[in-house]
NURO-737278 format. One record per residue (C-alpha): residue number from 1; residue in one letter; x, y, z. Coordinates in nm, 4 decimals. Example, Ala and Ser with C-alpha at 12.3 -4.5 7.8 and 13.67 -1.06 7.14 Angstrom:
// residues 2
pos|code|x|y|z
1|A|1.2300|-0.4500|0.7800
2|S|1.3670|-0.1060|0.7140
END
This chain:
// residues 435
pos|code|x|y|z
1|M|2.0426|-1.0716|0.0787
2|T|1.6733|-0.9658|0.1117
3|K|1.5887|-0.9602|0.4888
4|F|1.5124|-0.7521|0.7720
5|S|1.6301|-0.8025|1.1203
6|I|1.6368|-0.6337|1.4605
7|S|1.8122|-0.7995|1.7563
8|C|1.9711|-0.6933|2.0886
9|S|2.1687|-0.8676|2.3403
10|W|2.1729|-0.7308|2.6942
11|L|2.4421|-0.4836|2.8719
12|P|2.4923|-0.4742|3.2316
13|Q|2.3527|-0.1356|3.4053
14|K|2.2758|-0.0380|3.7553
15|G|1.9070|0.0594|3.8552
16|E|1.5795|-0.1005|3.8634
17|S|1.3756|0.0906|3.5825
18|E|1.2639|-0.0537|3.2573
19|L|1.5220|0.1457|3.0756
20|D|1.7897|0.0273|3.2999
21|R|1.7017|-0.3321|3.2713
22|T|1.6628|-0.3115|2.8753
23|L|2.0015|-0.1684|2.8164
24|S|2.1410|-0.3582|2.5107
25|K|2.3518|-0.3557|2.2059
26|I|2.0937|-0.3070|1.9165
27|F|2.1417|-0.4247|1.5320
28|I|1.9023|-0.3615|1.2719
29|S|1.9439|-0.4806|0.9309
30|V|1.7676|-0.3932|0.6023
31|G|1.8557|-0.5661|0.3119
32|D|2.2209|-0.6474|0.2974
33|R|2.2972|-0.3186|0.5152
34|V|2.3514|-0.2963|0.8837
35|V|2.1443|0.0385|0.9051
36|T|2.2650|0.0960|1.3008
37|E|2.5859|0.1456|1.1711
38|Y|2.7267|0.4970|1.2419
39|K|2.9977|0.7019|1.3218
40|S|3.0882|1.0370|1.5136
41|E|3.3374|1.2950|1.5893
42|H|3.3509|1.1774|1.9385
43|L|3.2628|0.8277|1.9236
44|P|3.4191|0.5129|1.7813
45|Q|3.2488|0.3702|1.4825
46|S|3.0059|0.1049|1.5455
47|E|2.7415|-0.1427|1.3916
48|H|2.5229|-0.1617|1.7021
49|L|2.3499|0.0892|1.9471
50|E|2.4000|0.0803|2.3001
51|I|2.0643|0.2197|2.4056
52|P|1.7648|0.1006|2.6363
53|A|1.5412|-0.1598|2.3862
54|Y|1.2386|-0.0625|2.5967
55|Y|1.1038|0.2272|2.3799
56|L|1.1514|0.0746|2.0648
57|A|0.9770|-0.2464|2.1702
58|E|0.6907|-0.0283|2.3190
59|W|0.6391|0.1787|1.9862
60|I|0.6288|-0.1424|1.7941
61|T|0.3555|-0.2707|2.0325
62|E|0.1700|0.0334|2.0371
63|N|0.1440|0.0359|1.6402
64|W|0.1572|-0.3302|1.5917
65|W|-0.1657|-0.3491|1.3677
66|P|-0.0987|-0.0254|1.1502
67|L|0.2695|-0.1342|1.1123
68|L|0.1431|-0.4977|0.9581
69|W|-0.1582|-0.3577|0.7733
70|E|-0.2033|0.0098|0.7118
71|P|-0.0423|0.1075|0.3636
72|R|-0.0130|0.4862|0.2056
73|K|-0.3650|0.5948|0.1216
74|N|-0.2692|0.7569|-0.2161
75|E|0.0485|0.7843|-0.4376
76|D|-0.0070|1.1279|-0.4836
77|V|0.0022|1.2503|-0.1179
78|G|0.2958|1.2608|0.0826
79|D|0.3159|1.1235|0.4588
80|D|0.1614|1.3314|0.7360
81|Q|0.3328|1.3441|1.0723
82|D|0.0544|1.1115|1.2010
83|F|0.1354|0.8546|0.9535
84|L|0.5317|0.8554|1.0144
85|D|0.4812|0.8471|1.3846
86|R|0.3144|0.5032|1.3125
87|H|0.5433|0.3832|1.0438
88|C|0.8920|0.5318|1.1038
89|I|1.1022|0.4194|1.4286
90|L|1.2165|0.7885|1.4800
91|A|0.9050|0.8016|1.6723
92|A|1.0470|0.5638|1.9340
93|Q|1.3741|0.7789|1.9923
94|H|1.2761|0.9553|2.3250
95|G|1.6146|1.1360|2.3203
96|F|1.8182|0.8159|2.1991
97|A|1.9547|0.8521|1.8147
98|L|1.8098|0.5755|1.6107
99|P|1.8297|0.5358|1.2270
100|R|1.5544|0.6434|0.9955
101|V|1.3588|0.3007|0.9199
102|L|1.0254|0.2812|0.7787
103|I|0.7868|-0.0203|0.7982
104|V|0.5087|0.0415|0.5576
105|P|0.2689|-0.2222|0.4268
106|L|0.1861|-0.2958|0.0410
107|G|-0.0857|-0.5236|0.0823
108|T|0.0298|-0.8846|0.1335
109|N|0.3968|-0.7593|0.1657
110|I|0.5713|-0.4836|0.3600
111|K|0.8428|-0.2678|0.2496
112|V|1.1030|-0.1830|0.5000
113|S|1.3285|0.1202|0.3950
114|A|1.6016|0.3120|0.5971
115|R|1.7903|0.6100|0.5021
116|S|2.1081|0.7488|0.6124
117|R|2.0860|1.0437|0.8589
118|T|2.2899|1.2524|1.0761
119|V|2.1583|1.3487|1.4127
120|P|2.2953|1.6941|1.5005
121|L|2.2214|1.6901|1.8807
122|A|2.3671|1.3529|1.9639
123|D|2.7456|1.4339|1.8803
124|D|2.6813|1.4657|1.4971
125|V|2.5854|1.1090|1.4926
126|R|2.5739|0.9962|1.1250
127|F|2.3957|0.6538|1.0319
128|L|2.5892|0.5503|0.7293
129|H|2.3729|0.3305|0.5120
130|S|2.0506|0.3201|0.3296
131|G|1.8526|0.0012|0.2200
132|D|1.5358|-0.1137|0.0817
133|V|1.3469|-0.4517|0.0974
134|V|0.9955|-0.5997|0.0118
135|L|0.8866|-0.8918|0.2094
136|P|0.5562|-1.1081|0.2915
137|R|0.3911|-0.9607|0.5859
138|H|0.4444|-1.2925|0.7882
139|D|0.8579|-1.2333|0.7507
140|V|0.8231|-0.8897|0.8971
141|E|0.5837|-0.9890|1.1648
142|S|0.8089|-1.2777|1.2726
143|E|1.0929|-1.0240|1.3392
144|L|0.8997|-0.7779|1.4869
145|R|0.7093|-1.0608|1.7347
146|K|1.0704|-1.1815|1.8263
147|F|1.1883|-0.8730|1.9271
148|A|0.8877|-0.7355|2.1175
149|Q|0.8571|-1.0664|2.2913
150|K|1.2315|-1.0697|2.4053
151|I|1.1827|-0.7358|2.5601
152|A|0.8484|-0.8106|2.7383
153|S|1.0084|-1.1237|2.8876
154|R|1.3196|-0.9539|3.0089
155|L|1.0922|-0.7269|3.1957
156|S|0.9060|-0.9891|3.3694
157|S|1.2435|-1.1965|3.4566
158|Q|1.3557|-0.8666|3.6239
159|Q|1.0436|-0.8523|3.8020
160|I|0.9355|-0.5265|3.6277
161|I|0.5544|-0.5436|3.5627
162|G|0.2690|-0.3395|3.4424
163|T|0.4462|-0.1334|3.1614
164|T|0.2753|-0.0232|2.8572
165|L|0.4702|-0.2673|2.6782
166|Q|0.3712|-0.5729|2.8896
167|E|0.0086|-0.4533|2.8684
168|L|-0.0144|-0.4235|2.5079
169|W|0.1828|-0.7342|2.4575
170|K|-0.0489|-0.9257|2.6303
171|L|-0.3311|-0.8049|2.4423
172|I|-0.1698|-0.8626|2.1194
173|E|-0.0842|-1.2266|2.2328
174|E|-0.4214|-1.2849|2.3447
175|T|-0.5763|-1.1981|2.0118
176|A|-0.6294|-1.5323|1.8485
177|D|-1.0143|-1.5660|1.7684
178|P|-1.0526|-1.5274|1.3702
179|E|-1.3174|-1.2835|1.4048
180|E|-1.0956|-1.0824|1.6798
181|L|-0.8130|-1.1030|1.4020
182|T|-1.0184|-0.9788|1.1367
183|F|-1.1416|-0.6603|1.3280
184|C|-0.7729|-0.5947|1.4286
185|Q|-0.6553|-0.6208|1.0935
186|F|-0.9314|-0.3626|0.9520
187|M|-0.8587|-0.1317|1.2579
188|G|-0.4795|-0.1512|1.1655
189|A|-0.5605|-0.0890|0.8000
190|L|-0.7226|0.2430|0.8874
191|G|-0.4390|0.3445|1.1039
192|L|-0.6152|0.2785|1.4343
193|S|-0.5632|0.0620|1.7444
194|P|-0.8089|-0.2195|1.8001
195|Y|-0.7498|-0.1847|2.1695
196|V|-0.8850|0.1705|2.1922
197|P|-1.2844|0.1654|2.1737
198|N|-1.4082|0.3576|1.8442
199|P|-1.7763|0.3203|1.8533
200|R|-1.8313|0.5241|1.5395
201|I|-1.5561|0.2976|1.3403
202|E|-1.7042|-0.0199|1.4898
203|E|-2.0765|0.0451|1.3785
204|I|-1.9620|0.1256|1.0203
205|L|-1.7327|-0.1897|1.0006
206|E|-2.0511|-0.3775|1.1235
207|S|-2.2610|-0.2304|0.8671
208|A|-2.0053|-0.2776|0.5926
209|L|-1.9438|-0.6283|0.6599
210|K|-2.3003|-0.6977|0.6312
211|A|-2.3427|-0.5331|0.3099
212|Y|-2.0640|-0.6564|0.1071
213|G|-1.8262|-0.8883|0.3120
214|K|-1.4779|-0.9452|0.4199
215|G|-1.2688|-0.9031|0.1248
216|L|-1.4316|-0.5655|0.0291
217|V|-1.4283|-0.4189|0.3588
218|M|-1.0433|-0.4734|0.3561
219|D|-1.0104|-0.2922|0.0154
220|L|-1.2121|-0.0201|0.1842
221|C|-0.9875|0.0097|0.5046
222|L|-0.6715|0.0031|0.2906
223|A|-0.7984|0.3076|0.1138
224|S|-0.9510|0.4928|0.3805
225|T|-0.8600|0.7094|0.6798
226|P|-1.1022|0.7148|0.9946
227|E|-1.1919|1.0602|0.8832
228|D|-1.3379|0.9646|0.5608
229|F|-1.4520|0.6047|0.6423
230|G|-1.8083|0.7095|0.6920
231|P|-1.8452|0.8961|0.3558
232|A|-1.6515|0.6242|0.1782
233|N|-1.8560|0.3408|0.3126
234|R|-2.1743|0.4939|0.1960
235|S|-2.0235|0.5424|-0.1619
236|A|-1.9057|0.1948|-0.1568
237|E|-2.2358|0.0509|-0.0731
238|A|-2.3588|0.2435|-0.3444
239|A|-2.1157|0.1299|-0.5983
240|Y|-2.1660|-0.2261|-0.4837
241|S|-2.5116|-0.2133|-0.5283
242|A|-2.4421|-0.1501|-0.8965
243|I|-2.2960|-0.5234|-0.9433
244|A|-2.6632|-0.6576|-0.9630
245|S|-2.7472|-0.4487|-1.2881
246|T|-2.4041|-0.4760|-1.4460
247|P|-2.3798|-0.7223|-1.7593
248|D|-2.1070|-0.9768|-1.7669
249|S|-1.7863|-0.9234|-1.9520
250|D|-1.6167|-1.2099|-2.1296
251|L|-1.2891|-1.3116|-1.9560
252|G|-1.2240|-1.5834|-2.2058
253|P|-0.9663|-1.4067|-2.4281
254|L|-0.7521|-1.3735|-2.1237
255|S|-0.7540|-1.7374|-2.0729
256|N|-0.4697|-1.8201|-2.2889
257|V|-0.2459|-1.4988|-2.1728
258|Q|-0.0323|-1.5620|-1.8643
259|L|-0.0316|-1.2846|-1.6084
260|P|0.3062|-1.1991|-1.5113
261|P|0.3770|-1.3261|-1.1453
262|D|0.4087|-1.0501|-0.8565
263|N|0.8021|-1.0442|-0.8152
264|V|0.8236|-0.8255|-0.5020
265|V|1.1701|-0.7370|-0.5872
266|L|1.0340|-0.5343|-0.8836
267|P|0.8038|-0.2228|-0.8256
268|A|0.4488|-0.3183|-0.8633
269|W|0.3789|-0.0968|-1.1786
270|Q|0.6309|-0.3044|-1.3913
271|R|0.3948|-0.6115|-1.3258
272|G|0.0649|-0.4084|-1.4595
273|E|0.2828|-0.2582|-1.7487
274|S|0.4107|-0.5936|-1.8410
275|A|0.0976|-0.7329|-1.8388
276|A|-0.0643|-0.4811|-2.0603
277|K|0.2221|-0.5229|-2.3303
278|R|0.2039|-0.9006|-2.3079
279|L|-0.1998|-0.9025|-2.3563
280|R|-0.1735|-0.6517|-2.6339
281|Q|0.0763|-0.8530|-2.8274
282|K|-0.1218|-1.2176|-2.7617
283|L|-0.4199|-1.0218|-2.8784
284|Q|-0.2525|-0.8705|-3.1958
285|I|-0.3691|-0.4791|-3.0662
286|S|-0.1063|-0.2249|-3.2086
287|D|0.0581|-0.0148|-2.9534
288|Q|0.0619|0.2573|-3.2162
289|D|-0.3434|0.2592|-3.2521
290|P|-0.4741|0.5479|-3.0290
291|R|-0.7887|0.3379|-2.9924
292|G|-0.6618|0.0196|-2.9452
293|S|-0.7966|-0.0014|-2.5809
294|D|-1.1463|-0.0020|-2.7690
295|Q|-1.0848|-0.3177|-2.9286
296|L|-0.9963|-0.4793|-2.6003
297|F|-1.2998|-0.3339|-2.4326
298|E|-1.5071|-0.4619|-2.7333
299|L|-1.3380|-0.7998|-2.6933
300|L|-1.4133|-0.8392|-2.3639
301|K|-1.7611|-0.6988|-2.3939
302|I|-1.6989|-0.4018|-2.1581
303|D|-1.8705|-0.0680|-2.2454
304|P|-1.7059|0.2156|-2.0364
305|E|-1.9817|0.4535|-2.2271
306|R|-2.2375|0.2943|-1.9640
307|K|-2.2382|0.4117|-1.6327
308|A|-2.3679|0.1741|-1.3569
309|T|-2.6828|0.2185|-1.1929
310|T|-2.6192|0.2378|-0.8174
311|G|-2.9422|0.4344|-0.6846
312|A|-2.7062|0.6523|-0.4719
313|N|-2.4588|0.8987|-0.4865
314|T|-2.1201|0.7229|-0.5181
315|G|-1.9230|1.0149|-0.4120
316|E|-1.7257|1.0886|-0.7117
317|N|-1.7318|1.4452|-0.6409
318|A|-1.5533|1.4185|-0.3322
319|T|-1.2077|1.5543|-0.2783
320|T|-1.0477|1.2163|-0.2993
321|P|-1.2865|0.9371|-0.4336
322|I|-1.2280|0.6118|-0.2446
323|V|-1.4028|0.3444|-0.4585
324|V|-1.3691|0.4177|-0.8552
325|G|-1.5160|0.0828|-0.9619
326|V|-1.6247|-0.2633|-0.8431
327|V|-1.5085|-0.5888|-0.9763
328|Q|-1.6939|-0.9686|-0.9229
329|R|-1.5204|-1.2281|-1.0907
330|N|-1.6987|-1.5458|-1.1561
331|D|-1.5065|-1.8182|-1.3642
332|Q|-1.4487|-1.7017|-1.7090
333|A|-1.6866|-1.3784|-1.6673
334|A|-1.6699|-1.0872|-1.4564
335|R|-1.9010|-0.7751|-1.3867
336|I|-1.7077|-0.4472|-1.3882
337|A|-1.9220|-0.1679|-1.2387
338|L|-1.8295|0.1617|-1.3466
339|V|-1.9673|0.4413|-1.1342
340|Q|-1.8132|0.7759|-1.2139
341|E|-1.9937|1.0314|-1.3887
342|N|-1.7094|1.1090|-1.6418
343|E|-1.6662|0.8550|-1.9190
344|R|-1.2813|0.9239|-1.9335
345|H|-1.2672|0.8238|-1.5557
346|R|-1.4841|0.5355|-1.6387
347|R|-1.2611|0.3768|-1.9390
348|F|-0.9530|0.4332|-1.6896
349|A|-1.1402|0.2314|-1.4216
350|A|-1.2611|-0.0307|-1.6847
351|A|-0.9116|-0.1150|-1.7682
352|R|-0.8091|-0.1296|-1.4254
353|G|-1.1230|-0.3724|-1.3846
354|I|-0.9712|-0.5846|-1.6477
355|F|-0.6664|-0.6490|-1.4689
356|A|-0.8423|-0.6923|-1.1148
357|A|-1.0529|-0.9449|-1.2777
358|W|-0.7775|-1.1029|-1.4400
359|A|-0.5325|-1.1384|-1.1122
360|S|-0.8510|-1.2202|-0.9081
361|E|-0.9378|-1.5568|-0.7838
362|R|-1.2597|-1.6915|-0.9091
363|Q|-1.5735|-1.6141|-0.6899
364|E|-1.3956|-1.2990|-0.5521
365|S|-1.4726|-0.9382|-0.5584
366|R|-1.2610|-0.6354|-0.5431
367|F|-1.2875|-0.2402|-0.5057
368|L|-1.0845|-0.0392|-0.7161
369|T|-0.9129|0.2349|-0.5016
370|P|-0.6452|0.4704|-0.4698
371|S|-0.4279|0.2796|-0.2066
372|V|-0.0883|0.2059|-0.2466
373|T|-0.0981|-0.1746|-0.2297
374|R|0.0897|-0.3642|-0.5037
375|D|-0.2425|-0.5124|-0.6552
376|Q|-0.3804|-0.1513|-0.6664
377|Q|-0.0545|-0.0091|-0.8132
378|A|-0.0404|-0.2732|-1.0651
379|N|-0.3821|-0.2303|-1.1951
380|R|-0.3423|0.1494|-1.2118
381|A|-0.0025|0.0626|-1.4110
382|F|-0.2014|-0.1635|-1.6365
383|A|-0.4669|0.0605|-1.7051
384|A|-0.2091|0.3564|-1.8056
385|E|-0.0450|0.1472|-2.0509
386|I|-0.3546|-0.0249|-2.2063
387|L|-0.4834|0.3435|-2.2647
388|A|-0.1936|0.5336|-2.3388
389|P|0.0795|0.2961|-2.4437
390|D|0.4294|0.4212|-2.3907
391|A|0.5394|0.3482|-2.7421
392|Y|0.2705|0.5670|-2.8695
393|I|0.3405|0.8644|-2.6348
394|R|0.7232|0.8327|-2.7314
395|S|0.6308|0.8381|-3.1147
396|Q|0.4742|1.1734|-3.0402
397|A|0.7750|1.3176|-2.8517
398|K|1.1106|1.4914|-2.9933
399|R|1.4297|1.4102|-2.8378
400|G|1.2620|1.3082|-2.5155
401|R|1.0383|1.6276|-2.4876
402|I|0.6697|1.6679|-2.5281
403|S|0.4698|1.9781|-2.5073
404|Q|0.1830|2.0375|-2.2722
405|D|-0.0435|2.1035|-2.5801
406|R|0.0409|1.7837|-2.7311
407|I|-0.0132|1.5980|-2.4057
408|F|-0.3837|1.7508|-2.4222
409|E|-0.4101|1.6658|-2.7938
410|L|-0.2886|1.2930|-2.6866
411|A|-0.5549|1.2923|-2.4202
412|S|-0.8305|1.3719|-2.6818
413|D|-0.7031|1.1154|-2.9155
414|L|-0.6719|0.8448|-2.6471
415|N|-1.0136|0.9579|-2.4750
416|I|-0.8664|0.9608|-2.1464
417|D|-0.7964|1.2018|-1.8766
418|S|-0.5003|1.4426|-1.9630
419|G|-0.3402|1.3452|-1.6395
420|V|-0.3117|1.0122|-1.7059
421|V|-0.0991|1.0889|-2.0264
422|W|0.0957|1.3504|-1.8328
423|K|0.1997|1.1273|-1.5600
424|H|0.2612|0.8351|-1.7738
425|A|0.5101|1.0541|-2.0017
426|Q|0.6579|1.1660|-1.6845
427|N|0.7082|0.8131|-1.5634
428|K|0.8549|0.7080|-1.8791
429|G|1.1292|0.9930|-1.8685
430|L|0.9784|1.2289|-2.0897
431|Q|1.0193|1.5995|-2.0157
432|V|0.6932|1.7982|-2.0267
433|V|0.7569|2.1481|-2.1456
434|R|0.5499|2.4572|-2.2159
435|S|0.4333|2.5136|-2.5420
END
């Protein structure tokens, strides 16, 4: 069973506050597990919580747009507390024990995950079950909407007005104009509330929309934080300007190769890796040839040695580059603008661009970024497998082990960054050992 549900049924309670009037039995299911099920030394085991629903509904409305649109920004950086406060329902506890449930977008889908936990200050309550599910955004939004609406309606029916929940829910319900919705989605992707004025961000968004349009602005928001949005936008504008002077690549050789579908039950990297192996097989490129990727670049008329002309600094020297390439699809051709100073970095971006162009709609443009969305994850996995084939790396290992020195030698042979080889080897279960 692949689902996420959150429901409540009212319990009688004396008192007139929003907490008293929303006391309820709450059930939360993730996948095939009821993650609200708990046991305790002093309480009977139960599948539901008996707590006020108000705080949970208030948290949902306060974080509505980030819950639906803000992904993790980078695979290599852990979640900070601010991110967790927007995406983990533990931020809604207010003294009432809740299971640890995270709601994190992956682009067009959302991952809901739960982990068992013990709450020492609440009679050692232990939530028993873990679960994971990836669902279309609409399915998760529908469940959150149903719950928030039920609590807001309950308050109104009990003659309680003016709560934060009700005021926020009214704003969410009234957001229907297409331009307003787009603005809310951009702000949510950045981890912000669209209902709190932010002149600096709003000015940057207006400029970015004029420069390169809605789709690319969303790519940028999905990869940026509010703090780095200004520099990221400047580098994105510079990179986008390179498209005009970038020659067309030929997507014709891809036309007879079917891209693997995005099966949300599987990790996104599997799609990218499967696509790389399928493409190599169809084009008869050996996975034992350390320069097999050069054959692909030549076939598609992509030149990673050529740095795109941007006329401005793309920000590659920043601590965390946001835009590492731009792809513009046009029928059987694509322009892949490679903006890094380092050729090995351009090779990785070029391989990512092949997948992005292959997966794009005609007349679509995309930024290549570090964001943790399924499409960006897939194009990174595709690039890693194209440039550093799993089979080739394994052939250089002995009994599941590979030395650091050999990693660096392989990177030189493959003409890619050693970090790509290292990470790809570890992801495939090889142990990297000191020489």
